[in-house]
All heavy atoms as an XYZ file, in Angstrom:
694
protein
N      62.990     25.845    -22.248
C      62.278     26.944    -22.847
C      63.289     27.933    -23.404
O      64.312     28.317    -22.692
C      61.476     27.648    -21.814
C      60.836     28.918    -22.336
C      60.350     26.669    -21.436
N      63.269     28.392    -24.554
C      64.068     29.443    -25.182
C      63.153     30.596    -25.456
O      62.081     30.455    -26.157
C      64.770     28.874    -26.337
C      65.465     30.114    -27.136
C      65.724     27.854    -26.164
N      63.425     31.821    -24.854
C      62.819     33.013    -25.180
C      63.331     33.558    -26.598
O      64.597     33.828    -26.662
C      62.935     34.079    -24.095
C      62.180     33.699    -22.877
C      62.637     32.767    -21.923
C      60.896     34.287    -22.666
C      61.975     32.462    -20.750
C      60.146     33.900    -21.519
C      60.701     33.089    -20.607
N      62.476     33.566    -27.611
C      62.887     33.894    -29.002
C      63.085     35.546    -29.132
O      63.524     35.812    -30.113
C      62.010     33.386    -29.971
O      60.712     33.855    -29.830
C      62.129     31.810    -30.022
N      62.598     36.182    -28.149
C      62.670     37.719    -28.288
C      62.558     38.312    -26.825
O      61.457     38.261    -26.294
C      61.765     38.296    -29.214
C      61.890     39.651    -29.547
C      61.030     40.230    -30.557
O      61.069     39.742    -31.688
O      60.115     41.101    -30.157
N      63.523     38.885    -26.250
C      63.511     39.585    -25.090
C      64.110     40.953    -25.302
O      65.292     41.015    -25.682
C      64.327     38.818    -23.885
C      64.251     39.615    -22.575
C      63.766     37.489    -23.719
N      63.339     41.964    -24.956
C      63.787     43.341    -25.203
C      62.944     44.399    -24.688
O      61.609     44.179    -24.636
N      63.509     45.470    -24.300
C      62.788     46.564    -23.688
C      63.299     47.855    -24.262
O      64.644     47.992    -24.320
C      62.950     46.623    -22.138
C      62.443     45.273    -21.477
C      63.375     44.325    -21.254
C      61.228     45.079    -21.208
C      62.998     43.002    -20.669
C      60.774     43.905    -20.642
C      61.712     42.864    -20.310
O      61.290     41.558    -19.818
N      62.502     48.858    -24.519
C      63.063     49.936    -25.082
C      63.591     50.859    -23.836
O      63.125     50.794    -22.777
C      61.799     50.787    -25.649
C      60.608     50.166    -24.969
C      61.023     48.858    -24.584
N      64.525     51.834    -24.219
C      65.098     52.691    -23.180
C      64.277     53.946    -22.988
O      64.689     55.000    -23.438
C      66.617     53.031    -23.565
N      63.001     53.837    -22.688
C      62.122     54.774    -22.638
C      61.062     54.689    -21.609
O      60.884     53.514    -21.035
C      61.322     54.911    -23.944
N      60.504     55.756    -20.973
C      59.501     55.743    -19.987
C      58.368     54.747    -20.454
O      58.104     54.749    -21.663
C      58.841     57.046    -19.761
C      59.719     57.958    -18.837
O      60.740     57.364    -18.208
O      59.577     59.156    -18.666
N      57.899     53.915    -19.578
C      56.750     53.087    -19.768
C      57.308     51.837    -20.754
O      56.510     51.002    -21.095
C      55.546     53.619    -20.536
C      55.001     54.744    -19.631
C      55.192     56.146    -19.912
C      54.338     54.654    -18.539
N      54.641     56.814    -18.802
C      53.936     55.862    -17.964
C      53.803     53.610    -17.697
C      53.182     56.131    -16.824
C      53.024     53.789    -16.600
C      52.788     55.081    -16.173
N      58.680     51.671    -20.732
C      59.077     50.600    -21.657
C      58.864     49.204    -21.201
O      58.952     48.275    -21.942
N      58.690     48.926    -19.979
C      58.435     47.701    -19.504
C      56.970     47.367    -19.354
O      56.659     46.125    -19.233
C      59.003     47.509    -17.963
N      56.128     48.379    -19.496
C      54.679     48.054    -19.454
C      54.193     47.264    -20.712
O      53.545     46.305    -20.456
C      53.981     49.408    -19.395
C      52.399     49.142    -19.271
C      51.746     50.539    -18.994
N      50.258     50.349    -18.793
C      49.367     50.881    -19.532
N      49.869     51.841    -20.620
N      48.095     50.675    -19.467
N      54.487     47.809    -21.825
C      54.212     47.106    -23.041
C      55.339     47.244    -23.902
O      55.464     48.238    -24.791
C      52.948     47.658    -23.759
C      51.629     47.365    -22.968
C      50.518     47.988    -23.783
N      49.322     47.405    -23.291
C      48.133     47.931    -23.635
N      48.078     48.832    -24.591
N      47.078     47.457    -23.144
N      56.424     46.438    -23.885
C      57.636     46.698    -24.546
C      57.494     46.820    -26.040
O      58.330     47.444    -26.799
C      58.531     45.537    -24.182
C      57.760     44.703    -23.193
C      56.418     45.303    -23.098
N      56.519     46.168    -26.636
C      56.356     46.261    -28.011
C      55.673     47.483    -28.587
O      55.517     47.686    -29.758
C      55.453     45.012    -28.506
C      54.088     45.013    -27.858
C      52.878     45.615    -28.371
C      53.720     44.435    -26.588
N      51.889     45.435    -27.466
C      52.353     44.763    -26.344
C      54.367     43.829    -25.480
C      51.652     44.387    -25.197
C      53.758     43.382    -24.422
C      52.306     43.752    -24.285
N      55.146     48.336    -27.576
C      54.375     49.475    -27.916
C      54.859     50.730    -27.255
O      54.573     51.080    -26.236
C      52.909     49.302    -27.506
C      51.968     50.238    -27.828
C      50.551     49.893    -27.296
O      50.067     48.868    -27.857
O      50.089     50.535    -26.445
N      55.797     51.356    -27.999
C      56.545     52.498    -27.359
C      55.654     53.597    -27.567
O      55.275     54.031    -28.693
C      57.924     52.730    -28.054
C      58.616     53.920    -27.589
C      59.148     53.628    -26.174
C      59.889     54.052    -28.413
N      55.169     54.365    -26.402
C      54.186     55.452    -26.550
C      54.977     56.612    -27.243
O      56.183     56.916    -26.947
C      53.965     55.778    -24.981
C      54.361     54.583    -24.212
C      55.413     53.942    -24.957
N      54.195     57.368    -28.115
C      54.695     58.526    -28.701
C      55.145     59.499    -27.673
O      54.393     59.746    -26.728
C      53.566     59.172    -29.636
N      56.313     60.118    -27.927
C      56.818     61.137    -27.073
C      57.351     60.736    -25.749
O      57.572     61.436    -24.818
N      57.392     59.353    -25.587
C      58.052     58.768    -24.347
C      59.399     59.285    -23.989
O      60.356     59.260    -24.969
C      57.948     57.293    -24.231
N      59.738     59.729    -22.883
C      61.036     60.328    -22.537
C      62.099     59.122    -22.486
O      61.778     57.955    -22.107
C      61.053     60.951    -21.134
N      63.307     59.360    -23.023
C      64.285     58.440    -22.842
C      64.678     58.064    -21.465
O      64.736     58.882    -20.582
C      65.692     59.034    -23.515
O      65.370     59.293    -24.818
C      66.780     57.869    -23.493
N      64.793     56.721    -21.188
C      65.045     56.288    -19.845
C      65.947     55.000    -19.846
O      65.342     53.915    -19.791
C      63.607     56.023    -19.170
C      63.845     55.772    -17.577
O      64.843     55.323    -17.178
N      62.788     56.008    -16.922
N      67.175     55.010    -20.066
C      67.941     53.852    -20.083
C      68.038     53.106    -18.764
O      68.253     51.924    -18.745
C      69.448     54.488    -20.307
C      69.347     55.879    -20.540
C      67.874     56.261    -20.248
N      67.823     53.760    -17.706
C      67.789     53.087    -16.299
C      66.534     52.089    -16.298
O      66.658     50.988    -15.749
C      67.831     54.011    -15.198
C      68.023     53.123    -13.755
C      69.271     52.489    -13.839
O      70.350     52.923    -14.077
N      69.109     51.007    -13.524
N      65.462     52.526    -16.781
C      64.296     51.680    -16.839
C      64.472     50.390    -17.723
O      64.259     49.380    -17.345
C      62.987     52.348    -17.285
C      61.622     51.569    -17.220
C      60.627     52.463    -16.705
C      61.419     51.114    -18.667
N      65.191     50.596    -18.786
C      65.522     49.555    -19.661
C      66.416     48.542    -18.881
O      66.070     47.352    -18.884
C      66.324     50.143    -20.969
C      66.598     48.901    -21.963
C      67.521     49.418    -22.984
O      68.421     50.201    -22.909
N      67.138     49.033    -24.222
N      67.438     49.072    -18.193
C      68.265     48.090    -17.500
C      67.532     47.358    -16.304
O      67.746     46.238    -16.011
C      69.407     48.874    -16.770
N      66.621     48.202    -15.707
C      65.848     47.647    -14.702
C      64.936     46.394    -15.208
O      64.712     45.329    -14.560
C      64.940     48.625    -13.969
C      65.896     49.639    -12.992
O      66.943     49.248    -12.891
O      65.312     50.613    -12.738
N      64.326     46.715    -16.284
C      63.530     45.605    -17.051
C      64.265     44.350    -17.279
O      63.762     43.260    -16.992
C      62.803     46.242    -18.295
N      65.504     44.481    -17.854
C      66.270     43.370    -18.172
C      66.744     42.657    -16.743
O      66.713     41.425    -16.802
C      67.521     43.796    -18.848
C      67.399     43.864    -20.463
C      67.253     45.016    -20.961
C      67.502     42.662    -21.158
C      67.020     45.242    -22.349
C      67.375     42.722    -22.574
C      67.058     44.012    -23.171
O      67.024     44.166    -24.429
N      67.021     43.489    -15.750
C      67.325     42.748    -14.484
C      66.196     42.145    -13.999
O      66.406     41.018    -13.401
C      67.799     43.938    -13.580
N      64.994     42.572    -14.036
C      63.906     41.872    -13.455
C      63.595     40.492    -14.375
O      63.304     39.551    -13.660
C      62.641     42.725    -13.711
N      63.794     40.613    -15.523
C      63.671     39.341    -16.426
C      64.737     38.331    -15.966
O      64.361     37.155    -15.676
C      63.816     39.613    -17.901
C      63.893     38.387    -18.734
C      62.797     37.790    -19.140
C      65.167     38.012    -19.161
C      62.866     36.527    -19.861
C      65.263     36.734    -19.838
C      64.230     36.116    -20.263
N      65.951     38.767    -15.870
C      67.025     37.912    -15.523
C      66.859     37.276    -14.107
O      67.207     36.170    -13.888
C      68.331     38.647    -15.709
C      68.694     38.896    -17.228
C      69.796     39.906    -17.309
C      69.047     37.609    -17.871
N      66.512     38.102    -13.139
C      66.265     37.743    -11.752
C      65.156     36.571    -11.698
O      65.297     35.530    -11.017
C      65.867     38.816    -10.906
C      65.541     38.511     -9.474
C      65.344     39.648     -8.515
O      65.652     40.751     -8.867
O      64.515     39.420     -7.637
N      64.106     36.748    -12.510
C      62.888     35.769    -12.482
C      63.239     34.494    -13.235
O      62.799     33.452    -12.751
C      61.730     36.469    -12.932
N      63.867     34.666    -14.371
C      63.978     33.481    -15.233
C      65.391     32.853    -15.423
O      65.535     31.738    -15.503
C      63.589     34.009    -16.609
C      63.754     32.852    -17.711
C      62.171     34.471    -16.536
N      66.505     33.523    -15.276
C      67.825     33.122    -15.423
C      68.174     31.937    -14.618
O      68.711     31.002    -15.040
C      68.753     34.222    -15.347
C      70.027     34.127    -16.273
C      71.299     33.934    -16.011
C      69.992     34.174    -17.726
N      72.028     33.946    -17.088
C      71.271     33.983    -18.159
C      68.959     34.208    -18.664
C      71.693     33.973    -19.462
C      69.309     34.134    -20.047
C      70.631     34.061    -20.420
N      67.737     31.920    -13.348
C      68.109     30.728    -12.399
C      67.317     29.567    -12.803
O      67.603     28.450    -12.127
C      68.025     31.197    -11.051
C      67.193     32.541    -11.192
C      67.109     32.883    -12.633
N      66.235     29.555    -13.502
C      65.273     28.374    -13.656
C      66.069     27.226    -14.439
O      66.670     27.478    -15.340
C      63.975     28.874    -14.352
C      63.274     29.913    -13.636
C      62.985     29.569    -12.227
O      62.608     28.425    -11.891
N      63.020     30.648    -11.321
N      65.792     26.094    -13.913
C      66.481     24.918    -14.647
C      65.918     24.675    -16.003
O      66.591     24.084    -16.867
C      66.185     23.768    -13.637
C      64.996     24.207    -12.827
C      65.130     25.754    -12.777
N      64.760     25.158    -16.224
C      64.026     24.851    -17.423
C      64.455     25.747    -18.602
O      64.166     25.677    -19.797
C      62.602     24.764    -17.400
C      61.983     25.950    -16.632
C      61.558     25.866    -15.403
C      61.777     27.370    -17.006
N      61.050     27.173    -14.959
C      61.225     28.119    -15.973
C      62.123     28.111    -18.145
C      60.856     29.392    -15.876
C      61.700     29.489    -18.294
C      61.230     30.013    -17.122
N      65.218     26.868    -18.244
C      65.651     27.851    -19.222
C      66.769     27.326    -20.170
O      67.821     26.815    -19.792
C      66.092     29.163    -18.602
C      66.706     30.268    -19.548
C      65.496     30.927    -20.231
C      67.418     31.341    -18.713
N      66.460     27.358    -21.473
C      67.422     26.949    -22.538
C      68.240     28.196    -23.090
O      69.229     27.903    -23.670
N      67.690     29.339    -23.066
C      68.305     30.303    -23.485
C      67.372     31.662    -23.883
O      66.231     31.598    -23.588
N      67.940     32.739    -24.347
C      67.152     33.840    -24.762
C      67.913     34.526    -25.949
O      69.133     34.677    -25.983
C      67.035     34.777    -23.494
N      67.191     35.100    -26.709
C      67.621     35.926    -27.838
C      67.337     37.396    -27.476
O      66.209     37.757    -27.218
C      67.011     35.666    -29.088
C      67.379     34.230    -29.721
C      66.651     33.171    -29.519
C      68.619     34.246    -30.505
C      67.023     32.022    -29.983
C      68.960     32.936    -30.977
C      68.202     31.923    -30.823
O      68.499     30.615    -31.164
N      68.271     38.361    -27.496
C      68.146     39.639    -26.926
C      67.770     40.575    -28.215
O      68.419     40.484    -29.226
C      69.364     40.069    -26.300
C      69.890     39.220    -25.145
C      70.987     38.459    -25.291
C      69.277     38.920    -23.991
N      71.069     37.629    -24.222
C      70.032     38.005    -23.452
C      68.106     39.418    -23.314
C      69.779     37.519    -22.119
C      67.922     38.837    -22.180
C      68.559     37.872    -21.507
N      66.755     41.337    -28.007
C      66.275     42.301    -29.024
C      66.561     43.637    -28.427
O      66.103     44.097    -27.436
C      64.793     42.136    -29.203
C      64.320     43.041    -30.120
C      63.702     44.268    -29.880
C      64.331     42.803    -31.651
N      63.350     44.827    -31.258
C      63.646     43.961    -32.270
C      64.758     41.708    -32.430
C      63.589     44.081    -33.567
C      64.696     41.949    -33.699
C      64.047     43.130    -34.276
N      67.372     44.334    -29.019
C      68.193     44.366    -30.274
C      69.554     44.454    -29.967
O      70.037     45.450    -29.306
C      67.762     45.579    -31.095
C      66.511     45.502    -32.012
C      66.447     46.784    -32.875
C      65.641     46.490    -33.997
N      65.451     47.661    -34.864
N      70.294     43.476    -30.379
C      71.743     43.642    -30.318
C      72.331     43.793    -31.745
O      72.084     42.790    -32.568
C      72.315     42.437    -29.577
C      73.778     42.568    -29.351
C      74.789     42.079    -30.159
C      74.476     43.272    -28.410
N      76.009     42.453    -29.777
C      75.863     43.134    -28.431
C      73.996     44.092    -27.220
C      76.813     43.757    -27.707
C      74.814     44.562    -26.369
C      76.271     44.412    -26.703
N      73.038     44.836    -32.076
C      73.407     45.108    -33.413
C      74.892     44.473    -33.507
O      75.703     44.472    -32.558
C      73.480     46.551    -33.747
C      72.072     47.193    -33.734
C      71.611     47.774    -32.526
C      71.185     47.032    -34.805
C      70.337     48.210    -32.546
C      70.035     47.503    -34.775
C      69.556     48.259    -33.708
N      75.253     43.913    -34.642
C      76.396     43.297    -34.897
C      77.563     44.247    -35.066
O      78.620     44.015    -34.869
C      76.366     42.318    -36.192
O      76.101     43.001    -37.250
N      77.300     45.568    -35.608
C      78.395     46.415    -35.763
C      78.856     47.060    -34.415
O      78.042     47.448    -33.574
C      77.909     47.489    -36.650
N      80.221     47.220    -34.198
C      80.559     47.805    -32.946
C      80.017     49.215    -32.805
O      80.048     49.913    -33.667
C      82.154     47.831    -33.011
C      82.404     46.858    -34.159
C      81.206     46.857    -35.060
N      79.526     49.464    -31.599
C      78.800     50.744    -31.354
C      77.385     50.725    -31.902
O      76.617     51.472    -31.465
N      77.028     49.908    -32.752
C      75.793     49.599    -33.365
C      74.933     50.888    -33.547
O      75.455     51.932    -33.886
N      73.706     50.716    -33.366
C      72.665     51.690    -33.629
C      71.903     51.993    -32.319
O      70.858     52.585    -32.415
C      71.682     51.331    -34.717
C      72.454     50.988    -35.954
C      71.380     50.441    -37.029
O      70.276     50.661    -37.031
O      71.933     49.468    -37.833
N      72.592     51.697    -31.156
C      71.824     51.918    -29.928
C      71.387     53.377    -29.737
O      70.230     53.561    -29.160
C      72.631     51.426    -28.745
N      72.161     54.367    -30.080
C      71.835     55.698    -29.885
C      70.597     56.097    -30.701
O      69.801     56.867    -30.247
C      73.008     56.698    -30.352
N      70.383     55.512    -31.767
C      69.226     55.895    -32.650
C      68.012     54.839    -32.305
O      66.922     55.411    -32.529
C      69.533     55.747    -34.135
C      70.630     56.796    -34.625
C      72.025     56.212    -34.368
O      72.220     55.012    -34.376
O      72.935     57.063    -33.992
N      68.242     53.750    -31.889
C      67.216     52.768    -31.650
C      66.816     52.672    -30.256
O      67.651     52.285    -29.401
C      67.539     51.499    -32.202
C      66.443     50.511    -32.413
O      65.836     50.263    -31.255
O      66.096     50.028    -33.499
N      65.592     52.852    -29.783
C      65.178     52.746    -28.366
C      65.401     51.404    -27.948
O      65.486     51.106    -26.657
C      63.793     53.288    -28.311
C      63.223     53.168    -29.641
C      64.353     53.284    -30.567
N      65.396     50.286    -28.575
C      65.537     48.979    -28.137
C      66.897     48.614    -28.045
O      67.117     47.468    -27.471
C      64.689     48.068    -29.081
C      63.279     48.097    -28.934
C      62.410     49.041    -29.766
C      62.497     47.421    -28.023
C      61.086     49.159    -29.539
C      61.170     47.506    -27.808
C      60.516     48.280    -28.578
N      67.833     49.131    -28.868
C      69.215     48.715    -28.668
C      69.817     48.962    -27.319
O      69.301     50.019    -26.690
N      70.560     48.060    -26.891
C      71.131     48.321    -25.522
C      72.556     48.286    -25.272
O      73.177     48.487    -24.248
C      70.454     47.216    -24.484
C      70.728     45.787    -24.781
C      71.693     45.169    -24.082
C      69.978     45.083    -25.674
C      71.956     43.938    -24.323
C      70.201     43.732    -25.859
C      71.217     43.102    -25.254
N      73.213     48.131    -26.455
C      74.724     48.322    -26.372
C      75.193     49.674    -25.978
O      74.592     50.653    -26.542
C      75.323     48.008    -27.811
N      75.958     49.880    -25.134
C      76.410     51.153    -24.633
C      75.581     51.786    -23.665
O      75.742     52.901    -23.207
N      74.612     50.956    -23.188
C      73.669     51.579    -22.186
C      73.730     50.678    -20.917
O      74.336     49.677    -21.011
C      72.226     51.537    -22.670
C      71.897     52.411    -23.815
C      70.535     52.454    -24.355
N      70.255     53.429    -25.274
C      69.359     53.278    -26.316
N      68.714     52.223    -26.411
N      69.239     54.328    -27.148
N      73.173     51.098    -19.807
C      73.236     50.355    -18.559
C      72.772     48.878    -18.734
O      73.304     48.032    -18.080
C      72.383     51.155    -17.572
C      72.533     52.544    -18.099
C      72.503     52.417    -19.520
N      71.792     48.594    -19.515
C      71.340     47.400    -19.730
C      72.336     46.328    -20.312
O      72.197     45.008    -19.982
C      70.058     47.352    -20.573
N      73.333     46.882    -21.006
C      74.289     46.015    -21.555
C      75.100     45.373    -20.328
O      75.380     44.087    -20.461
C      75.360     46.748    -22.405
C      76.401     45.933    -22.867
C      77.544     46.667    -23.751
O      77.392     47.889    -23.898
O      78.490     46.087    -24.265
N      75.408     46.015    -19.315
C      76.160     45.531    -18.250
C      75.307     44.504    -17.506
O      75.829     43.487    -16.957
C      76.670     46.640    -17.359
C      77.574     46.184    -16.147
C      78.763     45.239    -16.621
O      79.289     45.471    -17.646
O      79.010     44.236    -15.864
N      74.038     44.826    -17.383
C      73.060     43.904    -16.709
C      73.093     42.537    -17.299
O      73.310     41.538    -16.689
C      71.603     44.470    -16.614
C      70.782     43.436    -16.170
C      71.640     45.777    -15.717
N      72.923     42.613    -18.743
C      73.049     41.286    -19.382
C      74.384     40.617    -19.427
O      74.407     39.375    -19.232
C      72.563     41.496    -20.941
C      72.784     40.253    -21.706
C      71.113     42.075    -20.932
N      75.413     41.306    -19.594
C      76.789     40.907    -19.631
C      77.100     40.135    -18.276
O      77.693     39.021    -18.195
C      77.734     42.026    -19.788
C      79.179     41.456    -20.065
C      80.197     42.739    -20.115
N      79.814     43.679    -21.239
C      80.057     43.461    -22.549
N      80.573     42.250    -22.866
N      79.628     44.269    -23.462
N      76.730     40.859    -17.112
C      76.950     40.259    -15.732
C      76.157     38.973    -15.528
O      76.645     37.998    -15.088
C      76.447     41.337    -14.663
O      77.294     42.249    -14.696
N      74.851     38.907    -16.009
C      74.197     37.657    -15.960
C      74.590     36.578    -16.775
O      74.842     35.389    -16.395
C      72.605     37.961    -16.349
N      75.057     36.962    -17.909
C      75.544     35.767    -18.901
C      76.887     35.257    -18.290
O      77.178     34.082    -18.416
C      75.927     36.548    -20.113
C      76.156     35.554    -21.349
C      77.352     35.119    -21.902
C      75.178     34.829    -22.032
N      77.214     34.196    -22.784
C      75.815     34.035    -22.921
C      73.862     34.804    -21.977
C      75.159     33.128    -23.837
C      73.024     33.917    -22.763
C      73.710     33.030    -23.703
N      77.798     36.075    -17.729
C      79.097     35.713    -17.053
C      78.721     34.756    -15.983
O      79.609     33.819    -15.667
C      79.862     36.834    -16.578
N      77.705     34.913    -15.277
C      77.416     33.932    -14.018
C      76.655     32.739    -14.562
O      76.533     31.709    -13.799
C      76.378     34.614    -13.148
C      77.056     35.847    -12.456
C      76.178     36.431    -11.281
N      74.786     36.704    -11.754
C      74.397     37.812    -12.061
N      75.188     38.837    -12.219
N      73.070     38.192    -12.574
N      76.207     32.745    -15.875
C      75.385     31.475    -16.244
C      76.278     30.243    -16.267
O      77.261     30.048    -16.757
C      74.813     31.744    -17.593
C      73.906     30.720    -18.154
C      72.515     30.789    -17.609
N      71.742     29.956    -18.353
C      70.811     29.129    -17.739
N      70.687     29.203    -16.493
N      70.076     28.390    -18.406
């Protein structure tokens, strides 16, 4: 199984319906990191996992994470994903 899109916004309620960011939701990078950690804890060790595409990882260094609630470069979620990838 390959997850073709895994991503959570760095905002309150971001893990409830990640595709639907509520208007006026407060920025919450820790919730974003926790959501990635929960996904990785549940799925990463499974033998059937073929991979995951992370939404949104920008190709430019520094990217657009500061402007985009889904970007996770430079936020706590980056280290969560980096650590899991290193253990894979």
